[in-house]
C-alpha positions in Angstrom: 27.4 21.9 -11.2 23.4 21.7 -10.7 21.6 23.4 -8.0 20.7 22.0 -4.9 16.7 22.0 -4.4 15.1 21.5 -0.5 11.7 20.4 -0.3 10.6 22.2 2.9 8.6 20.7 5.3 4.5 20.6 5.6 1.7 19.0 5.1 -0.4 20.5 2.3 -4.1 20.1 2.0 -4.9 22.5 -0.5 -3.1 21.8 -3.8 -3.6 24.9 -5.9 -6.6 26.9 -7.0 -7.2 27.6 -10.5 -10.2 29.9 -11.8 -10.4 28.6 -15.4 -14.1 28.1 -15.4 -13.2 24.1 -17.5 -11.7 23.1 -14.4 -14.8 23.5 -12.4 -16.3 20.1 -12.0 -20.0 19.3 -10.4 -19.8 18.1 -6.5 -22.0 15.2 -7.2 -19.8 14.0 -9.9 -16.9 14.5 -7.7 -17.9 11.9 -5.2 -19.8 9.7 -8.1 -16.1 9.0 -9.4 -14.2 9.0 -5.5 -16.2 7.0 -3.4 -15.8 3.6 -3.3 -18.4 1.6 -4.7 -20.1 -1.2 -3.0 -21.7 -3.1 -5.9 -20.7 -3.5 -9.4 -23.9 -1.1 -11.1 -21.9 1.8 -9.2 -18.8 1.0 -11.2 -20.3 1.2 -14.1 -21.6 4.1 -13.3 -18.1 5.9 -12.0 -16.8 4.5 -15.2 -19.6 6.4 -17.7 -19.0 9.5 -15.9 -15.6 9.3 -16.0 -15.7 8.6 -20.0 -18.1 12.0 -20.6 -15.3 14.0 -18.3 -12.6 12.8 -20.4 -13.9 13.6 -23.4 -14.6 17.1 -21.7 -11.1 17.9 -20.8 -9.5 16.2 -24.1 -8.4 19.0 -25.9 -7.7 21.5 -23.1 -3.5 21.6 -22.0 -4.0 22.7 -17.8 -2.6 25.8 -16.9 -0.9 23.8 -13.4 0.7 20.2 -13.8 1.6 19.2 -10.0 4.0 16.4 -9.3 4.1 14.6 -5.9 6.5 12.2 -4.6 3.9 9.6 -3.3 6.9 7.3 -1.7 10.5 8.7 -1.3 12.1 4.8 -1.6 13.5 5.2 2.0 14.7 1.6 3.6 10.8 0.0 3.2 9.7 2.2 1.4 8.5 2.6 -1.9 9.7 5.1 -4.7 6.9 6.4 -6.7 5.9 9.8 -8.4 2.5 11.1 -9.2 1.8 13.5 -11.8 -1.3 15.2 -12.0 -3.9 18.1 -13.5 -7.0 18.5 -11.9 -8.5 15.3 -14.1 -5.8 13.3 -15.5 -3.0 11.4 -13.3 -0.1 9.6 -14.1 1.7 7.3 -11.7 5.8 6.3 -12.1 6.7 3.2 -10.3 4.5 1.6 -8.2 6.2 -0.3 -5.1 5.0 -2.4 -2.4 3.0 0.3 0.2 2.0 2.6 -3.0 -1.8 2.3 -2.6 -1.6 2.9 1.4 0.4 6.2 1.1 -1.7 7.1 -1.8 -4.9 6.8 0.5 -3.5 8.2 3.6 -2.4 11.7 1.6 -5.8 11.5 -0.6 -4.3 11.1 -3.8 -6.8 10.5 -6.1 -6.9 7.4 -8.2 -10.4 7.6 -10.2 -8.7 9.4 -13.0 -5.4 7.2 -12.9 -5.1 5.8 -16.7 -1.6 5.6 -17.1 1.5 4.4 -15.0 5.0 4.3 -15.9 7.2 1.5 -14.8 11.2 2.0 -15.1 11.8 -1.7 -14.3 10.0 -5.0 -14.0 11.7 -5.8 -10.7 9.6 -6.4 -6.8 10.7 -3.0 -5.7 9.1 -1.0 -9.1 5.8 -3.0 -9.6 5.1 -4.9 -6.5 2.1 -2.3 -5.9 0.6 -3.1 -9.0 -2.0 -5.5 -7.4 -3.0 -3.6 -4.8 -3.3 -0.1 -6.7 -5.4 -2.0 -9.3 -7.9 -3.3 -7.3 -8.8 0.4 -6.2 -8.9 1.8 -9.1 -11.4 -0.9 -10.3 -13.3 0.1 -7.2 -13.7 4.0 -7.7 -15.0 3.6 -11.5 -11.7 3.5 -13.6 -12.4 1.3 -16.8 -8.9 0.9 -18.0 -5.2 1.6 -17.2 -2.5 0.9 -19.8 0.7 -0.1 -18.3 3.8 1.6 -19.9 7.6 -0.1 -19.5 9.8 -2.8 -20.2 8.8 -6.3 -21.4 6.9 -8.4 -18.8 4.6 -6.1 -17.4 1.7 -8.0 -19.0 2.7 -11.8 -17.5 1.9 -10.2 -14.1 -1.8 -10.0 -14.6 -1.6 -13.2 -15.8 0.0 -14.6 -13.3 -1.9 -13.5 -10.7 -5.2 -13.6 -12.5 -6.2 -16.3 -9.4 -6.1 -14.0 -6.7 -6.0 -10.4 -8.1 -9.6 -10.3 -9.8 -9.7 -7.3 -12.7 -13.2 -8.2 -13.9 -14.3 -4.6 -14.1 -10.8 -2.9 -15.3 -9.1 -3.4 -18.4 -5.4 -3.8 -18.1 -2.9 -3.4 -20.6 0.5 -3.5 -21.2 2.6 -3.0 -24.4 6.2 -2.8 -25.7 7.9 0.1 -26.5 11.9 1.1 -28.2 13.9 4.3 -27.9 12.2 7.0 -29.8 8.5 5.9 -29.2 6.3 8.5 -28.2 3.0 8.8 -26.2 0.6 11.6 -26.1 -2.0 13.5 -25.2 -3.4 16.5 -23.8 -1.3 17.5 -21.0 2.3 16.5 -22.0 4.5 14.7 -24.8 6.6 11.4 -23.6 9.4 9.5 -25.2 11.0 6.3 -24.1 14.7 5.6 -23.4 15.5 2.0 -23.7 18.2 1.5 -22.1 20.0 -1.9 -22.4 22.2 -4.0 -19.2 25.4 -5.8 -21.2 25.2 -9.2 -20.7 28.1 -12.1 -21.5 26.9 -14.8 -23.5 27.2 -17.3 -20.7 24.2 -15.9 -18.7 22.3 -16.4 -22.0 22.4 -20.0 -21.9 20.5 -20.8 -19.3 17.9 -17.8 -19.9 16.7 -20.5 -23.0 16.1 -23.3 -19.8 12.6 -24.4 -19.7 10.9 -25.1 -15.9 8.3 -27.3 -14.9 5.4 -25.8 -12.9 1.5 -27.0 -12.0 -0.8 -24.5 -13.0 -3.0 -23.2 -10.5 -6.7 -22.8 -11.7 -8.7 -22.4 -8.2 -11.0 -19.7 -8.0 -10.4 -18.6 -4.7 -13.1 -16.0 -4.9 -16.3 -18.5 -6.2 -18.0 -18.3 -3.0 -18.6 -13.9 -2.8 -20.2 -15.5 -6.5 -22.3 -17.3 -4.3 -21.0 -20.8 -5.8 -20.0 -23.2 -4.3 -16.4 -23.6 -3.5 -14.7 -26.8 -3.8 -15.2 -28.9 -0.9 -11.9 -30.3 1.0 -12.1 -33.7 -0.1 -12.1 -32.5 -4.1 -9.1 -30.1 -3.1 -6.5 -32.5 -1.7 -7.6 -34.7 -4.9 -6.9 -32.5 -7.4 -3.9 -33.1 -9.6 -2.4 -29.2 -10.8 -1.5 -29.6 -14.4 2.3 -28.6 -15.5 3.1 -25.6 -18.1 6.7 -24.6 -19.4 8.0 -21.3 -19.1 10.9 -19.9 -21.0 13.9 -18.5 -18.0 13.9 -14.8 -19.0 15.7 -11.8 -16.9 15.4 -8.2 -17.3 17.9 -6.7 -20.1 16.5 -3.2 -19.9 14.7 -0.4 -18.2 13.0 2.3 -19.1 13.6 6.1 -18.7 10.8 9.3 -19.8 11.3 12.4 -21.0 8.2 14.5 -20.3 7.4 17.6 -21.9 4.2 19.3 -21.0 1.9 20.7 -24.0 2.5 24.8 -24.2 -0.1 26.8 -22.2 -2.2 28.8 -24.4 -1.4 32.5 -23.5 -4.4 34.4 -22.1 -6.7 36.1 -24.0 -7.0 40.1 -24.4 -10.4 41.6 -24.2 -8.6 44.5 -24.9 -7.7 43.2 -28.4 -10.7 41.6 -29.1 -12.7 45.0 -28.8 -10.3 46.6 -31.4 -11.0 43.6 -33.7 -14.7 43.9 -33.4 -15.2 40.4 -32.0 -18.2 40.6 -30.2 -19.6 39.1 -26.6 -20.6 35.5 -26.7 -19.2 31.8 -28.1 -16.6 33.8 -30.3 -14.5 34.6 -27.6 -14.0 31.6 -26.0 -13.6 29.7 -29.1 -10.6 32.4 -29.3 -9.8 31.8 -26.0 -9.0 28.0 -26.9 -7.0 28.5 -29.6 -9.4 28.8 -32.7 -9.2 31.1 -35.3 -13.0 32.7 -35.7 -14.9 34.4 -38.9 -17.1 37.4 -37.6 -20.1 38.4 -39.0 -18.5 41.2 -41.4 -16.5 38.2 -42.9 -13.5 39.4 -41.6 -10.9 36.8 -40.3 -9.6 36.8 -36.3 -6.8 35.1 -35.3 -6.8 33.9 -31.9 -2.2 34.5 -32.1 -3.5 37.8 -32.8 -5.7 38.6 -29.3 -4.2 36.5 -27.2 -0.7 37.0 -25.1 2.2 34.6 -26.5 1.9 30.9 -25.3 4.1 29.3 -22.1 6.0 26.4 -23.5 6.1 23.2 -21.6 8.4 22.3 -19.0 10.7 19.2 -19.4 11.4 16.6 -16.7 13.3 13.3 -16.8 12.7 9.9 -14.8 15.8 7.8 -15.0 16.6 4.6 -13.0 19.8 2.7 -13.3 20.2 -0.2 -11.2 24.0 -1.0 -11.9 26.6 -0.4 -13.1 25.9 -2.9 -16.1 24.2 -0.6 -17.8 26.3 2.1 -18.0 27.9 1.2 -22.2 24.0 2.2 -23.5 23.4 4.6 -20.9 26.8 6.4 -22.3 25.7 5.4 -25.9 22.2 6.9 -25.3 24.2 10.3 -24.1 22.2 11.8 -27.4 18.9 11.1 -26.5 19.2 13.4 -23.5 21.9 16.2 -24.6 18.9 18.3 -26.4 17.5 19.1 -22.3 21.0 19.7 -20.7 23.3 22.8 -21.2 23.3 22.4 -24.8 19.3 23.0 -25.4 18.5 25.5 -28.4 15.6 27.1 -26.1 15.2 28.0 -22.5 12.2 25.7 -22.2 13.7 22.9 -23.1 16.3 22.6 -20.0 15.0 20.3 -18.0 13.4 21.2 -15.1 13.8 18.6 -12.9 15.6 15.3 -13.1 13.7 12.3 -10.6 16.2 9.5 -9.7 15.0 6.2 -8.8 18.3 4.8 -9.6 20.3 3.5 -6.2 22.6 5.7 -4.0 25.8 4.0 -4.7 24.8 4.1 -8.5 24.8 7.8 -8.6 27.9 7.8 -6.9 30.1 6.5 -9.7 31.3 8.9 -11.7 30.3 8.4 -15.0 26.7 9.3 -13.6 27.9 12.1 -11.7 29.2 13.1 -15.3 26.1 12.7 -16.7 24.5 14.9 -13.9 27.2 17.6 -14.6 25.9 18.2 -18.0 22.5 19.6 -17.0 21.8 23.6 -16.2 23.0 25.1 -13.1 18.9 25.4 -13.0 17.9 21.8 -13.2 16.4 20.4 -9.9 17.5 16.6 -9.3 15.3 15.0 -6.8 17.0 12.0 -5.5 14.5 8.8 -4.6 16.5 6.1 -3.3 18.1 5.1 0.5 19.6 8.3 1.1 16.1 9.6 2.2 15.3 8.1 5.5 11.2 9.2 6.4 8.6 6.7 4.8 5.9 9.5 4.7 3.4 7.0 6.4 2.3 10.1 9.0 -0.6 8.6 10.4 0.8 5.3 11.2 3.3 7.4 13.8 0.3 9.5 14.9 -1.7 6.4 15.9 1.0 5.3 18.0 2.0 8.2 20.1 -1.7 8.3 20.9 -1.2 4.6 21.8 1.9 5.2 23.3 0.1 7.0 26.7 -1.5 4.1 27.0 1.9 1.6 27.6 4.8 2.8 26.1 5.9 -1.2 26.2 2.8 -2.8 24.2 2.9 0.6 21.6 6.6 1.7 21.6 7.0 4.7 19.6 8.2 3.7 16.0 11.8 4.1 15.1 11.9 6.3 12.2 13.0 10.4 12.0 12.3 13.0 9.9 15.0 13.6 7.0 17.8 15.2 8.4 19.3 16.7 6.0 22.4 18.6 8.1 24.1 15.0 8.0 24.3 14.7 4.3 27.3 13.9 3.2 29.3 16.4 1.1 29.3 14.2 -2.4 25.4 14.0 -1.9 24.8 17.4 -2.2 24.7 16.6 -6.3 20.9 15.9 -5.5 17.9 16.8 -3.4 16.4 14.4 -1.0 13.0 14.2 -0.5 10.1 12.6 1.8 7.0 11.2 0.6 3.9 13.9 0.2 6.2 16.3 -1.3 4.8 18.8 -4.0 6.1 20.5 -6.8 3.8 22.8 -8.8 6.0 22.2 -12.1 3.8 24.8 -14.2 2.9 27.6 -12.1 2.5 31.4 -13.1 5.3 32.3 -11.0 8.3 30.5 -10.8 8.4 27.3 -9.5 6.0 26.8 -5.9 7.5 25.0 -3.7 5.0 23.2 -1.3 5.7 20.7 1.7 6.5 17.3 2.6 5.2 15.2 5.6 6.8 15.3 8.3 6.6 14.2 12.1 4.9 16.6 14.8 4.8 14.7 18.0 3.3 17.6 20.3 0.5 17.9 17.7 -0.7 14.9 17.6 -0.3 14.5 21.8 -1.5 17.5 21.9 -4.6 16.3 20.2 -5.6 14.1 23.1 -5.4 16.9 25.6 -8.8 17.9 23.9 -10.2 14.9 24.6 -13.3 15.2 27.3 -12.9 12.2 29.3 -9.3 10.8 28.6 -7.5 11.7 31.1 -9.7 10.4 33.9 -10.3 7.1 31.7 -6.0 7.3 31.3 -5.7 7.6 35.2 -8.5 4.8 36.0 -6.1 2.4 33.2 -2.5 3.4 35.2 -4.2 2.4 38.5 -5.1 -0.9 37.1 -1.2 -1.6 35.9 0.7 -0.4 39.0 1.3 -4.2 39.7 1.6 -5.1 36.3 4.3 -2.3 36.2 5.9 -3.8 39.6 6.3 -7.2 37.8 7.6 -5.5 34.6 10.9 -4.1 36.8 11.8 -7.4 38.0 12.4 -8.5 34.4 13.7 -8.1 31.3 11.6 -7.7 28.0 14.4 -8.1 25.9 14.7 -11.4 27.4 10.9 -12.2 27.0 9.7 -15.4 24.5 7.5 -15.7 22.9 6.7 -11.7 21.7 4.4 -11.4 19.4 4.3 -8.6 17.2 1.3 -6.9 15.0 2.4 -6.0 11.8 -1.0 -6.0 10.1 -4.4 -6.1 11.7 -6.2 -5.0 8.7 -8.4 -7.1 6.0 -8.4 -6.7 1.8 -6.6 -4.0 1.8 -4.2 -1.2 3.7 -5.3 2.1 5.4 -3.5 4.9 7.1 -3.8 2.9 10.4 -4.0 -0.8 9.5 -2.2 -2.8 7.6 -3.1 -5.8 6.1 -2.5 -9.4 7.4 0.9 -10.0 9.0 2.0 -10.9 12.9 5.6 -11.9 13.9 6.5 -13.4 16.2 9.8 -14.3 18.1 10.4 -17.2 19.8 14.2 -16.6 21.1 17.1 -13.8 20.6 18.0 -15.6 17.5 14.6 -17.3 15.8 11.3 -15.9 14.2 8.3 -17.1 12.7 5.9 -14.7 10.5 2.3 -15.8 9.9 1.6 -14.2 6.6 3.2 -11.8 4.9 0.6 -9.2 3.4 1.6 -6.2 0.9 4.2 -3.5 2.9 5.2 -6.2 5.6 9.0 -5.5 5.0 8.5 -1.9 5.7 6.6 -2.5 8.8 9.4 -4.3 10.3 11.6 -1.5 9.5 9.2 1.4 10.9 9.0 -1.1 14.4 12.5 -2.1 15.0 14.6 0.9 12.6 16.5 0.1 10.0 19.6 -1.4 12.2 17.1 -3.5 14.3 15.0 -5.1 11.4 18.4 -6.1 9.6 18.7 -8.2 12.6 15.3 -9.4 12.8 15.2 -10.3 9.0 18.3 -12.1 9.4 16.6 -14.1 12.9 13.7 -15.0 10.8 13.5 -19.0 9.8 9.6 -19.6 8.6 7.2 -17.5 7.3 3.6 -18.9 7.0 0.9 -18.4 4.6 -2.6 -19.1 5.5 -4.3 -18.8 2.2 -4.1 -17.3 -1.3 -5.9 -14.1 -1.1 -3.9 -11.1 -2.6 -3.8 -9.2 1.6 -2.2 -12.3 3.0 0.6 -13.1 1.3 1.8 -10.5 -2.0 4.5 -9.3 0.5 6.5 -12.2 0.3 8.4 -11.7 -2.7 9.7 -8.5 -1.5 10.7 -10.3 1.9 12.5 -12.3 0.0 14.5 -9.9 -2.0 15.3 -7.9 0.7 16.8 -11.0 2.8 19.2 -11.9 -0.7 19.8 -7.8 -0.6 20.7 -7.9 3.2 22.8 -11.2 3.4 23.9 -12.6 -0.1 25.1 -15.8 -0.7 25.1 -16.2 3.3 21.2 -15.5 3.6 20.1 -19.1 4.9 16.7 -20.3 2.9 13.1 -19.5 4.7 11.4 -22.2 5.4 7.6 -21.2 3.6 4.7 -23.5 4.7 2.0 -22.6 2.4 -0.8 -24.0 -0.2 0.9 -25.9 -2.5 -0.7 -23.5 -5.3 1.5 -20.9 -4.4 4.5 -22.6 -6.2 3.2 -21.8 -9.7 2.7 -18.0 -8.4 6.2 -17.9 -7.0 7.9 -20.2 -9.9 5.8 -18.0 -12.4 7.8 -14.2 -11.0 11.4 -16.7 -11.1 11.4 -17.5 -14.3 9.9 -14.6 -16.1 11.2 -11.7 -13.9 13.7 -12.2 -11.1 14.9 -15.3 -9.5 13.9 -16.3 -6.2 13.9 -19.7 -6.1 17.0 -20.1 -3.8 15.7 -18.3 -1.1 12.6 -20.3 0.2 11.9 -24.4 0.8 8.3 -25.0 0.2 6.6 -27.1 3.3 2.7 -28.0 1.7 0.5 -26.6 4.3 -1.5 -29.8 3.9 1.5 -31.9 4.4 1.0 -31.4 8.2 -3.0 -31.8 8.3 -2.5 -35.5 9.6 1.3 -35.2 11.0 2.6 -32.3 12.7 6.0 -30.9 11.2 8.8 -31.4 13.1 12.0 -30.2 12.1 15.8 -30.0 13.6 15.7 -26.2 12.2 12.5 -26.0 14.4 13.5 -27.2 17.5 16.8 -24.5 16.9 13.5 -22.2 17.0 12.1 -23.8 19.8 9.7 -24.6 18.2 8.6 -28.1 19.2 5.8 -29.0 16.3 3.6 -27.3 13.6 0.5 -28.8 12.7 -2.6 -27.0 10.4 -6.2 -28.0 9.9 -8.8 -26.9 6.8 -10.8 -23.9 7.5 -13.9 -22.0 6.4 -13.0 -19.4 4.0 -12.3 -19.7 -0.1 -9.9 -23.3 -1.2 -6.9 -23.6 0.6 -7.4 -22.2 3.5 -6.2 -23.6 6.8 -5.4 -22.2 10.2 -2.1 -23.7 11.8 -1.1 -24.3 16.0 2.8 -24.0 17.1 3.7 -25.3 20.1 6.9 -23.4 21.6 8.3 -22.8 25.1 8.0 -19.5 27.2 11.7 -17.8 28.4 12.3 -15.3 30.7 8.7 -13.9 31.8 7.1 -14.7 35.6 6.0 -18.0 33.8 8.1 -20.9 34.4 10.9 -21.5 31.5 10.5 -23.9 29.5 7.0 -23.8 29.8 4.9 -25.2 27.4 3.0 -22.4 25.0 0.7 -23.2 22.3 -0.4 -20.3 19.8 -3.1 -21.0 17.0 -3.7 -18.6 14.5 -7.1 -18.8 12.6 -6.1 -17.1 9.1 -9.4 -16.1 7.5 -12.7 -18.5 8.2 -16.0 -18.6 9.2 -16.4 -20.2 12.8 -15.0 -23.2 12.5 -14.7 -27.1 14.3 -11.7 -27.9 13.0 -10.0 -24.9 14.2 -11.6 -25.8 17.4 -9.6 -29.0 17.3 -6.5 -27.8 16.5 -6.2 -24.8 18.8 -7.8 -27.1 21.7 -5.8 -25.9 24.6 -3.9 -23.2 23.3 -2.3 -20.3 25.5 -3.1 -18.0 23.0 -5.3 -17.9 20.0 -5.1 -14.8 17.3 -8.2 -14.6 15.7 -9.7 -13.3 13.0 -12.9 -10.4 13.9 -13.7 -9.2 10.5 -17.0 -7.6 10.9 -19.5 -6.7 14.1 -21.8 -8.7 15.3 -25.0 -6.9 13.0 -23.1 -7.9 9.7 -23.4 -11.5 10.3 -25.3 -12.0 7.1 -22.5 -9.8 5.2 -19.7 -12.1 7.6 -21.3 -15.5 6.3 -21.3 -14.2 2.9 -17.5 -13.5 2.6 -16.7 -16.4 5.0 -15.5 -14.4 7.8 -16.1 -14.2 11.5 -18.1 -11.3 13.5 -15.9 -10.3 16.9 -18.7 -12.9 18.8 -17.8 -15.7 16.7 -14.3 -15.4 17.2 -14.4 -14.8 20.6 -16.9 -18.1 21.1 -14.1 -19.6 18.9 -11.5 -19.1 21.7 -13.6 -20.2 24.4 -15.2 -23.3 22.7 -11.0 -24.2 22.4 -10.4 -23.2 25.6 -8.1 -20.7 24.8 -6.5 -18.9 27.6 -6.2 -15.5 26.2 -7.7 -14.8 22.4 -6.8 -11.6 20.6 -8.8 -10.7 17.7 -7.2 -9.0 14.1 -7.8 -9.0 10.6 -10.4 -6.2 11.1 -12.8 -4.8 8.1 -11.1 -0.9 7.2 -14.2 0.5 8.5 -13.0 -0.5 11.7 -9.5 1.7 10.8 -8.9 2.6 14.8 -11.4 0.5 17.3 -13.6 -2.2 16.5 -17.0 -1.7 17.4 -18.7 -4.0 20.2 -22.4 -4.7 21.1 -24.1 -2.0 24.1 -23.6 -5.2 26.5 -20.1 -5.4 25.9 -19.5 -2.0 25.9 -21.1 -1.9 29.4 -19.7 -4.7 30.6 -16.2 -4.6 29.0 -14.2 -7.5 27.4 -14.0 -10.9 29.5 -10.3 -11.9 31.4 -9.3 -13.4 28.3 -9.7 -11.2 25.5 -7.4 -8.5 23.7 -7.7 -6.1 20.5 -4.6 -6.3 18.2 -3.4 -3.0 16.7 -0.7 -2.4 13.9 3.1 -2.3 16.2 1.9 -3.7 18.9 4.5 -5.7 20.6 2.8 -8.2 23.3 4.3 -10.7 25.9 2.8 -13.8 27.9 3.2 -11.4 30.8 1.3 -8.8 29.0 -1.5 -10.8 28.1 -3.8 -10.4 31.2 -3.9 -6.6 30.8 -5.4 -6.2 27.6 -8.7 -6.7 28.8 -8.8 -3.6 30.5 -7.5 -1.4 27.9 -10.7 -0.8 26.1 -12.4 2.1 28.3 -9.4 3.9 27.4 -9.3 3.2 24.0 -13.0 4.0 23.5 -12.5 7.9 25.0 -9.0 8.3 22.8 -11.1 7.3 19.2 -14.0 8.9 20.7 -15.6 10.6 17.3 -14.3 7.2 15.0 -16.9 5.8 17.7 -19.3 8.0 17.7 -19.5 7.7 13.9 -19.9 4.2 14.1 -22.4 3.9 16.0 -24.2 6.4 14.4 -23.5 4.0 10.6 -24.9 1.6 13.2 -28.2 3.8 13.5 -28.8 4.0 10.0 -28.0 1.0 9.1 -31.1 0.0 11.9 -33.6 2.5 10.4 -33.0 0.8 7.1 -33.4 -2.4 8.0 -36.7 -1.3 9.7 -37.9 0.4 6.6 -37.1 -2.8 4.7 -39.1 -5.1 7.0 -42.0 -2.3 7.8 -42.2 -2.2 3.6 -42.2 -6.1 3.5 -44.6 -6.5 6.0 -46.9 -3.7 5.5 -47.2 -2.5 8.9 -46.0 1.3 10.6 -43.9 0.4 13.2 -41.4 3.0 14.5 -37.9 3.4 14.0 -35.5 1.9 16.7 -34.8 5.8 17.0 -38.4 7.1 18.0 -39.4 3.9 19.6 -36.5 4.5 22.2 -37.0 8.6 22.4 -40.8 7.8 22.8 -39.8 5.9 26.2 -37.3 8.3 27.3 
């Protein structure tokens, strides 16, 4: 039997402390390596500093190596592991949401240069695009992808919407017996092949045609003229052919840390006559030295014995089809099991990415039984329940105090180890942010895993100066609305809007990237955009059981444009539905730019089959003739129409017409919902959305950043508000905020005094809105401001600094001596 190792709970801020001098790093250099650069020259400087640091530590074996469970593989959560020293990082697997978990738990990506993948399936590689974009921003010059064949094709397919011009991505193929080695560890690759039938290989050689998408989706940010709408519609995409390929192998990794050099004995150095000075440092680093009198002092004679490096194994067996080759490779793993010749060769950890049903097979259990009792087995799959997204729960508990129906508590709990079946005692459950010091000074140090603490979150509100009084004012305003709620059943009200992602560009702790779910009737729903991690957001909002019902009810997915933050969650969504419902899964209607077919067809052909899971309806086909279909009518949607908007090429806005059910509004009342996607102020969107019940409009920037918004072809808050009023929208909900407004967007001073208009609301992740809720949203801002007062004050300070900087530039340009805004204000007082 193997030992059960339980990772106990809390959050660790300080990972470890190390006394060795060579670990110390200049604080200024650390900031350069880990900040988010503003322009390419910062990236170049960070890359230069990173190279110097890399050369400095290249020959030194680290004293402590940490293994962090970044994603535990629970439903809607990636399974990923971060292995790191103070200056070197390695990532094992990178599913959707890995980037967001890394951001939340302060996982530094500036030194990450090697990513090891066990498979080429989306649940293992879906987070690569997002995390590589972040690595480029923090100055990583190049990254190497290790794993089964095909990894290099992923970035070729996404080259139009994942732009990595400042970072080189390399992917090489490796076989069993190949070795990767650096100053931290020696890693051996083990290829495990799938048993295939001849009949399945016949289809692999079939060629498939698909259009090529050569659109430059970021040309406007480089101040080039983007393709006009007329030119776009007249373009005829060229074709290409691919050879059908299926995943036929997975990769396991056997890692052994380099021996840690023994501690230098000063007493022995004195006995040998070694003088104080640089010779001691050479001996400490393992080099023999020659004394002034000609005697040679060997490093091994004045140091304690080396500490042999431990072994840990990463394993991912997708199905029983791999068991035959897995068993044939038993001799590769045998040296690290019970038959190991040295104690240090016994595997310390085996990290299992394999699915739970595979781990319960007799063949797999026999493999685990061959390890010694000291080996810890860690399962990163659906046996775990808590995702590790602590910040999302924290802010939801805060918002829930305002309205428990608009902001319901997320349906996700801590891991409950006490309920584990007896057969699961073979391995250890885990959750995100589990740290293991796998080479500590004394035995194995255990640190703590992420967990929920509702009383702590609610206690944070108690210390806020004005929150209680502001909350009471809000509650008094809500009394009439609450009385009306008693008379209606919320579950029977449609349409209901569930905001799953309200941030732009990249996810942060509290705002995921774009996705809005509209429940149109009890059996149907439509999704507007599908950014990375959308499935996980659905699971956390509805809970695992109800999420399956929602995913089955999902009939239509609309994609506004092909920037990565608006569609990278689509493949994961398609695969989750296929996994849950099999052949009974009805294909989704995919309303999207035609150019998405290049990416989806390539993925279908070279990675995993998805072509049976959707039917593409081109957004351009709905410009003049709204889409009407029996399937839409069953959903309660009478028509869907699109327009072109002012953003990147092939960007669209959309309007759909449905009917109200179960609310205080009359049943069957027409409801029109318009969604802007990403856009500057746009006349065509105003015409499309004229007379809308609800406008969901992006508000990426605050008003003072109008020049930046124009450059990136986005809207400011006031521009979005004005768009709604020009089209006569009854209510406007603002979303797609820049991640600089992680909690609450910044309003102008006059807007803060006068409040939001009666027709406005601010969207948050995990916010559910019915038609009856819309009139109350405008009154929420004072309570939100009091709740997020520290964030609000920080934004105000940044605004003052921007104003001072702008004034100094104007003074320098005009040659006059004018006072700064803050000085003028103080003089007036």
